C-alpha positions as CSV (number, residue, x, y, z in Angstrom):
1,M,67.5,57.1,57.9
2,W,68.7,60.5,58.9
3,R,70.9,59.1,61.7
4,S,72.6,56.6,59.4
5,L,73.2,59.1,56.6
6,R,74.2,62.1,58.7
7,P,77.9,61.3,59.4
8,I,78.8,60.5,55.8
9,G,81.1,63.2,54.3
10,R,80.5,65.6,57.2
11,S,83.4,68.0,58.1
12,D,84.2,68.2,61.8
13,A,85.7,71.6,61.3
14,S,82.8,73.3,59.5
15,G,79.8,71.0,60.2
16,G,79.1,71.1,56.5
17,Y,79.1,68.2,54.0
18,R,81.7,67.4,51.4
19,R,80.1,64.7,49.3
20,Y,81.8,65.2,45.9
21,A,81.2,62.9,42.9
22,W,83.1,59.7,42.7
23,T,84.9,60.2,46.0
24,G,84.9,58.0,49.2
25,A,82.0,60.0,50.7
26,D,80.0,59.6,47.5
27,A,80.7,55.8,47.6
28,E,79.4,55.6,51.1
29,C,76.2,57.5,50.1
30,R,75.7,55.0,47.3
31,L,76.1,52.1,49.6
32,W,73.6,53.7,51.9
33,F,71.1,54.1,49.0
34,Q,71.6,50.5,48.0
35,A,71.1,49.3,51.5
36,Q,67.8,51.2,51.8
37,A,66.6,49.8,48.6
38,E,67.4,46.2,49.4
39,A,66.0,46.5,52.9
40,R,62.6,47.3,51.3
41,G,62.8,44.5,48.8
42,L,63.2,46.8,45.8
43,D,65.0,45.9,42.7
44,Y,68.3,47.8,42.7
45,E,70.3,48.9,39.6
46,V,72.8,51.5,38.5
47,D,72.3,52.9,35.0
48,R,75.0,53.6,32.4
49,N,75.6,57.1,33.8
50,G,76.0,56.1,37.4
51,N,72.5,57.1,38.6
52,Q,71.0,54.7,41.2
53,W,67.5,53.3,40.9
54,A,65.3,51.3,43.3
55,W,62.3,49.7,41.5
56,L,58.9,48.5,42.8
57,G,57.3,46.7,39.9
58,D,58.5,46.0,36.5
59,P,60.1,49.1,34.8
60,A,59.5,47.4,31.4
61,R,55.8,48.0,31.8
62,G,56.4,51.7,31.2
63,D,54.5,54.8,32.5
64,A,56.4,54.5,35.8
65,V,56.2,57.1,38.5
66,V,59.6,58.1,39.8
67,T,60.7,60.2,42.8
68,G,64.0,61.0,44.4
69,S,66.8,63.6,44.2
70,H,70.5,63.5,44.9
71,L,73.0,62.8,47.8
72,D,76.0,64.8,46.7
73,S,76.8,68.2,48.1
74,V,78.4,71.6,47.4
75,P,81.5,72.3,49.5
76,D,80.5,72.5,53.1
77,G,76.9,72.2,52.1
78,G,73.8,71.5,54.3
79,A,72.2,68.3,55.3
80,F,68.9,68.8,53.5
81,D,69.7,69.9,49.9
82,G,69.2,66.6,48.0
83,P,69.2,64.1,50.8
84,L,65.8,65.3,52.1
85,G,64.3,64.3,48.7
86,V,65.9,60.8,48.8
87,V,65.1,60.1,52.4
88,S,61.5,61.4,52.0
89,S,61.1,59.1,49.0
90,F,61.9,56.0,50.9
91,A,59.8,57.2,53.8
92,A,56.8,57.9,51.5
93,L,57.1,54.4,50.2
94,D,57.0,53.1,53.8
95,E,53.9,55.3,54.4
96,L,52.1,53.9,51.3
97,R,52.8,50.3,52.3
98,A,51.4,51.2,55.8
99,R,48.3,52.4,54.0
100,R,48.1,49.1,52.2
101,V,47.6,50.7,48.8
102,S,47.7,48.8,45.5
103,F,50.1,50.0,42.9
104,T,48.9,50.2,39.4
105,R,52.1,51.7,37.9
106,P,55.7,50.9,38.5
107,L,57.4,53.1,41.1
108,A,61.0,54.0,41.4
109,I,63.3,56.0,43.7
110,V,66.4,57.5,42.1
111,N,69.6,59.1,43.3
112,F,71.0,61.2,40.5
113,G,74.8,61.4,40.4
114,D,76.8,64.7,40.6
115,E,73.9,67.0,40.8
116,E,75.8,69.9,42.5
117,G,78.8,69.8,40.1
118,A,81.1,70.7,43.1
119,R,84.0,68.6,41.8
120,F,83.9,69.0,38.0
121,G,82.2,72.4,37.7
122,L,79.1,71.3,35.8
123,A,75.8,70.7,37.7
124,C,73.4,67.8,37.1
125,V,75.9,65.6,35.2
126,G,74.0,62.4,35.8
127,S,70.6,63.7,34.6
128,R,72.2,65.8,31.7
129,L,73.9,62.7,30.4
130,T,70.7,60.7,30.7
131,A,68.6,63.3,28.8
132,G,71.3,63.8,26.1
133,Q,72.0,67.4,27.3
134,L,75.7,66.6,27.9
135,T,77.6,64.8,25.2
136,V,80.0,62.0,25.9
137,E,82.9,64.0,24.4
138,A,82.1,67.0,26.6
139,A,81.8,64.8,29.7
140,H,85.1,63.2,29.1
141,K,86.8,66.6,29.0
142,L,85.6,67.6,32.5
143,R,88.4,67.9,35.1
144,D,88.5,68.7,38.7
145,G,90.7,71.2,40.5
146,D,93.5,68.6,40.7
147,G,93.4,67.8,37.0
148,V,91.6,64.5,37.4
149,S,89.3,63.8,34.5
150,L,85.7,62.5,34.9
151,P,86.7,59.1,33.2
152,Q,89.6,58.8,35.6
153,A,87.4,59.5,38.6
154,M,84.7,57.1,37.5
155,E,87.2,54.3,36.9
156,A,88.8,54.8,40.3
157,A,85.4,54.4,41.8
158,G,84.8,51.2,39.9
159,Y,82.5,52.5,37.1
160,D,82.8,52.4,33.4
161,P,83.2,55.9,31.9
162,Y,83.0,54.7,28.4
163,G,79.4,53.5,28.6
164,I,78.0,56.8,29.6
165,G,75.6,58.7,27.3
166,P,71.9,59.4,26.4
167,D,69.4,56.9,27.8
168,P,66.2,57.4,25.8
169,E,65.0,53.8,26.5
170,R,65.0,54.5,30.3
171,L,63.3,57.8,29.9
172,A,60.6,56.3,27.7
173,R,59.6,54.1,30.7
174,I,58.9,57.1,32.9
175,G,55.5,58.7,33.0
176,A,56.2,61.2,35.7
177,F,59.1,62.4,37.9
178,V,58.3,64.2,41.1
179,E,61.2,65.6,43.1
180,L,60.9,66.8,46.7
181,H,63.4,69.4,47.8
182,V,64.1,71.7,50.7
183,E,63.2,75.2,49.7
184,Q,66.2,77.4,49.0
185,G,64.6,80.6,50.1
186,R,61.9,81.8,52.5
187,A,58.8,82.0,50.5
188,L,57.0,79.3,52.4
189,D,58.1,80.7,55.7
190,L,56.6,84.0,54.8
191,T,53.3,82.4,53.7
192,G,53.2,80.0,56.7
193,D,53.0,76.9,54.6
194,P,55.1,73.7,55.3
195,V,54.9,72.5,51.7
196,G,54.6,74.2,48.3
197,I,54.5,73.3,44.6
198,A,57.1,74.5,42.1
199,S,55.9,76.5,39.1
200,A,59.2,77.2,37.3
201,I,63.0,77.3,37.5
202,W,64.7,80.6,36.5
203,P,67.1,80.4,33.6
204,H,70.7,80.3,34.9
205,G,74.3,79.7,33.9
206,R,77.9,79.7,34.8
207,W,80.5,81.9,33.0
208,R,84.3,81.8,33.5
209,F,86.2,85.1,33.4
210,D,90.0,84.8,32.7
211,F,91.8,88.0,33.5
212,R,95.5,87.9,32.4
213,G,98.1,90.4,33.4
214,E,101.8,90.3,34.3
215,A,103.3,88.6,37.4
216,N,105.8,90.8,39.2
217,H,107.3,91.6,42.6
218,A,104.8,93.0,45.1
219,G,107.4,95.1,46.8
220,T,109.4,96.5,44.0
221,T,107.0,97.1,41.2
222,R,105.6,100.6,41.1
223,L,101.8,100.9,41.0
224,V,101.8,102.7,37.7
225,D,103.9,99.9,36.2
226,R,101.6,97.1,37.2
227,R,99.3,95.0,35.0
228,D,97.4,93.5,38.0
229,P,94.4,91.4,36.9
230,M,93.1,91.3,40.5
231,L,92.0,94.9,40.3
232,T,90.0,94.2,37.1
233,Y,88.5,91.2,38.7
234,A,87.5,93.2,41.8
235,E,85.9,95.9,39.8
236,T,84.0,93.2,37.8
237,V,82.6,91.7,41.0
238,L,81.2,95.1,42.0
239,A,79.8,95.5,38.5
240,A,78.0,92.2,38.8
241,R,76.3,93.4,41.9
242,R,75.2,96.6,40.3
243,E,73.9,94.9,37.2
244,A,71.9,92.4,39.2
245,E,70.4,95.0,41.4
246,L,69.3,97.1,38.5
247,A,67.6,94.1,36.8
248,G,66.1,92.4,39.9
249,A,68.2,89.4,39.2
250,V,71.1,87.7,41.0
251,A,74.8,87.4,40.1
252,T,77.6,85.9,42.2
253,F,81.3,85.4,41.8
254,G,81.7,82.6,44.3
255,K,84.9,80.8,43.1
256,I,88.3,82.2,42.2
257,A,91.7,80.8,41.1
258,V,94.8,82.9,41.2
259,E,98.3,82.3,39.6
260,P,101.0,82.2,40.9
261,N,99.0,82.7,44.1
262,G,101.8,84.1,46.2
263,V,101.4,86.7,49.0
264,N,104.3,88.7,47.6
265,A,103.5,88.3,43.9
266,I,101.3,90.3,41.6
267,P,99.0,87.8,39.9
268,S,99.5,86.8,36.3
269,L,96.1,85.2,36.1
270,V,92.8,85.7,38.0
271,R,90.1,83.3,37.0
272,G,86.7,83.9,38.4
273,W,83.4,82.0,37.9
274,L,80.2,83.9,37.6
275,D,76.8,82.4,38.5
276,S,73.8,84.4,37.3
277,R,70.1,83.8,37.4
278,A,67.0,85.8,36.5
279,A,63.2,85.4,36.2
280,D,63.4,85.4,32.4
281,Q,65.9,85.0,29.6
282,P,66.0,88.7,28.4
283,T,66.8,89.8,31.9
284,L,69.5,87.3,32.3
285,D,71.0,88.3,29.0
286,T,71.0,91.9,30.0
287,V,72.7,91.2,33.3
288,V,75.5,89.0,31.9
289,T,76.1,91.3,28.9
290,G,76.4,94.3,31.2
291,I,78.9,92.5,33.5
292,E,81.0,91.4,30.5
293,K,80.9,94.9,29.0
294,A,82.1,96.4,32.3
295,A,84.8,93.8,32.7
296,R,86.2,94.6,29.2
297,E,86.2,98.3,29.9
298,Y,88.1,97.8,33.1
299,A,90.5,95.3,31.4
300,D,91.3,97.8,28.7
301,R,92.0,100.5,31.2
302,H,94.5,98.4,33.1
303,G,96.1,96.6,30.2
304,I,94.5,93.2,31.1
305,D,93.6,90.5,28.6
306,L,90.1,89.0,29.1
307,D,88.5,85.8,27.9
308,V,84.9,85.0,28.9
309,V,83.6,81.4,28.4
310,R,80.1,80.2,29.1
311,E,80.6,76.8,30.8
312,S,77.0,75.8,31.4
313,F,73.5,77.1,30.8
314,T,70.0,76.0,31.6
315,P,67.0,77.9,30.0
316,V,63.9,78.7,31.9
317,V,62.0,75.6,33.0
318,E,58.2,75.7,33.1
319,F,57.0,72.5,34.8
320,E,54.3,70.8,32.9
321,D,50.9,72.4,33.7
322,A,48.9,69.1,33.7
323,L,51.2,67.4,36.2
324,R,51.6,70.5,38.4
325,D,47.8,71.0,38.4
326,E,47.3,67.3,39.3
327,L,49.6,67.7,42.3
328,G,47.6,70.7,43.3
329,T,44.3,68.8,43.0
330,I,45.7,65.8,45.0
331,L,47.1,67.9,47.8
332,G,44.3,70.5,47.8
333,A,41.8,67.8,48.6
334,R,43.5,67.1,51.9
335,S,44.3,70.7,52.8
336,E,42.2,73.6,54.1
337,R,43.6,75.9,51.5
338,P,45.4,75.6,48.2
339,L,49.1,74.9,48.4
340,P,51.3,77.9,47.3
341,V,52.9,77.7,43.9
342,L,56.3,79.3,43.6
343,G,59.2,79.7,41.3
344,T,62.8,79.1,42.2
345,G,66.2,80.4,41.2
346,A,67.9,77.0,42.0
347,G,68.5,74.3,39.4
348,H,67.4,70.7,39.9
349,D,67.4,67.4,38.1
350,A,63.7,67.8,37.6
351,G,64.4,70.8,35.6
352,I,66.9,69.0,33.4
353,L,64.5,66.1,32.7
354,S,61.5,68.4,32.1
355,G,62.4,68.6,28.4
356,S,62.1,64.8,28.1
357,I,59.4,63.7,30.5
358,P,56.7,65.3,32.7
359,T,58.3,66.6,35.9
360,A,57.1,68.4,39.0
361,M,58.6,69.5,42.3
362,L,57.5,69.8,46.0
363,F,59.3,72.2,48.3
364,V,59.6,71.8,52.1
365,R,59.7,75.0,54.2
366,N,63.2,76.3,55.1
367,P,62.6,78.8,58.0
368,T,66.1,80.4,57.6
369,G,66.1,80.6,53.8
370,V,69.7,79.5,54.0
371,S,71.0,76.8,51.6
372,H,74.4,75.6,50.4
373,S,75.5,76.1,54.0
374,P,75.7,74.1,57.2
375,A,72.9,76.5,58.5
376,E,70.5,75.0,56.0
377,F,67.5,73.7,58.0
378,A,64.0,72.2,57.9
379,A,62.0,71.4,61.0
380,E,61.1,67.8,61.7
381,D,57.3,68.6,61.6
382,D,57.8,70.1,58.1
383,C,59.8,67.2,56.9
384,V,57.1,64.9,58.0
385,A,54.5,67.1,56.2
386,G,56.7,66.8,53.1
387,V,56.8,63.0,53.4
388,L,53.0,62.8,53.8
389,A,52.5,65.2,50.8
390,L,54.8,63.1,48.7
391,A,53.0,59.9,49.7
392,D,49.7,61.5,48.8
393,V,51.0,62.5,45.4
394,L,52.5,59.1,44.7
395,E,49.3,57.4,45.8
396,G,47.3,59.7,43.5
397,L,49.6,59.0,40.5
398,A,50.6,55.3,41.0
399,C,48.0,53.6,43.1
400,S,44.3,52.6,42.7
């Protein structure tokens, strides 16, 4: 499965992946998923929001156990973030069939669409729509960097953008969703464990800072006469680092757009996107408030106009205790010591769905701790340990 999936959307220049929603690479990933489902005799379907499902058993029976993740990527992302969960889900099903278990609940494998939000700037679009956390109106307003709207992109890919929306009937059929994911950090490497269980996801969000100044000639405009928004932006980036360090949180300006974007022109607009995350809501509020306060002080000093817009936000996610404890019991029975339970600052579809259905997560060790990069890595032995752990969990939840 890795060999067949590996070339799709991979950049020869960077070695990273560019699998953006509703593009050619995304279409190839979707065909790959469909082929894996059909090769195993699973019932394949695409829901109203473009999420792919592969069913074993009748979903209408309800109380289904679902596993899976996503196949899209961030710009020049790694091979494991998302795909490890999908590949491991199919491999876990193969393992359960080799064990000749009997399924007492329907089982499904899912590929959620546009989890990373690399194209339209909003993460977890497929699961947000399904859970009713993204309105149809808001979804239709999403545009990529070239001005292409989400409806236009979906239509170009052969999907109906006017059928999207909440899917409570589908969620009502699901009794539990377990997502396996490569760890985005080094906690498991430090404890020496190949697999861990998620406890919670930090609250996190994205904010857009628009700094507006005055375009002018870079060679003839005196420094004292300039209204240069780049200076204010740069000072705000440094302020973000200071505020995050003081609070024990994280804050990142990782994307920027400049107008007119000329080497010999003072910018008229600098637009920067802030990603900030913290262990709890009060800490996150303190960090973002401090960054905005500093930005406005710098803007006033340089004669810059500033607008700040919160584009997305996900509150803290505490995975359901009962399901998390059940995973610990199932896996603890086959281990010499309890599996570590750890929180994460990364968002996931399991976090979005946790407000609607019981969800849980397994993490597979990442020895480098690097993610959202071609350097992202998980050793083969650890990936196998993840598959076996997921198979044990699915057997404990869905089999007799």
